[in-house]
C-alpha positions as CSV (number, residue, x, y, z in Angstrom):
1,M,-0.7,0.0,0.1
2,N,1.5,3.4,-1.4
3,I,1.5,6.0,1.0
4,F,-0.6,8.6,-1.0
5,R,-3.0,5.5,0.0
6,K,-2.8,6.2,3.4
7,I,-2.6,9.8,3.5
8,L,-6.3,9.5,1.6
9,A,-7.3,7.0,4.7
10,V,-6.1,9.4,7.2
11,I,-8.3,12.9,6.1
12,C,-11.1,10.3,5.6
13,H,-10.4,9.0,9.2
14,Y,-10.9,11.6,10.4
15,C,-13.2,13.7,8.8
16,P,-16.0,14.9,11.4
17,L,-18.5,14.0,8.1
18,C,-17.5,11.1,6.9
19,G,-17.3,9.8,11.3
20,Y,-20.0,10.9,11.2
21,A,-21.6,8.9,8.8
22,R,-19.6,5.5,9.5
23,S,-21.4,5.6,13.7
24,K,-24.9,6.2,12.3
25,P,-25.7,4.7,8.8
26,D,-28.9,5.4,9.5
27,S,-29.3,9.2,9.9
28,W,-29.9,10.9,6.4
29,I,-25.8,12.1,6.0
30,G,-25.0,8.2,6.3
31,K,-27.4,7.2,4.2
32,I,-25.7,9.9,1.3
33,L,-22.3,9.2,1.9
34,N,-22.8,5.3,2.4
35,Y,-25.1,5.4,-1.4
36,P,-23.7,3.2,-3.8
37,W,-22.5,6.3,-5.9
38,H,-20.4,7.6,-3.0
39,A,-18.9,4.6,-1.6
40,N,-18.0,2.5,-4.7
41,Y,-15.8,5.9,-5.9
42,C,-15.1,8.4,-3.6
43,P,-11.2,7.2,-3.0
44,M,-10.7,8.7,0.2
45,W,-14.1,6.8,1.0
46,N,-12.2,3.3,-0.6
47,A,-8.4,4.5,1.1
48,E,-10.1,4.4,4.4
49,K,-12.4,1.2,4.3
50,D,-8.8,-0.2,3.2
51,V,-6.4,0.9,6.2
52,Y,-8.5,0.8,8.3
53,G,-11.1,-2.2,7.7
54,E,-14.6,-2.2,7.0
55,P,-17.3,-1.1,10.7
56,G,-18.5,-4.3,12.1
57,R,-15.5,-6.2,10.3
58,E,-13.1,-8.2,12.7
59,S,-9.7,-7.3,10.9
60,S,-7.7,-10.7,10.7
61,K,-4.6,-8.6,10.7
62,V,-2.4,-9.8,14.4
């Protein structure tokens, strides 16, 4: 994983809007950011899922 992808992941991970959407996926902002149009094409959102894992999924990395 290159440094650019990690930087994108950190930006998304500490973004208050994205954090709120991840913690409350049933809210209107959570629905917008989890909508496939955003979730499949946002490079920061995808990098954050790759680096930090998806919420609710146990990481197999030890």
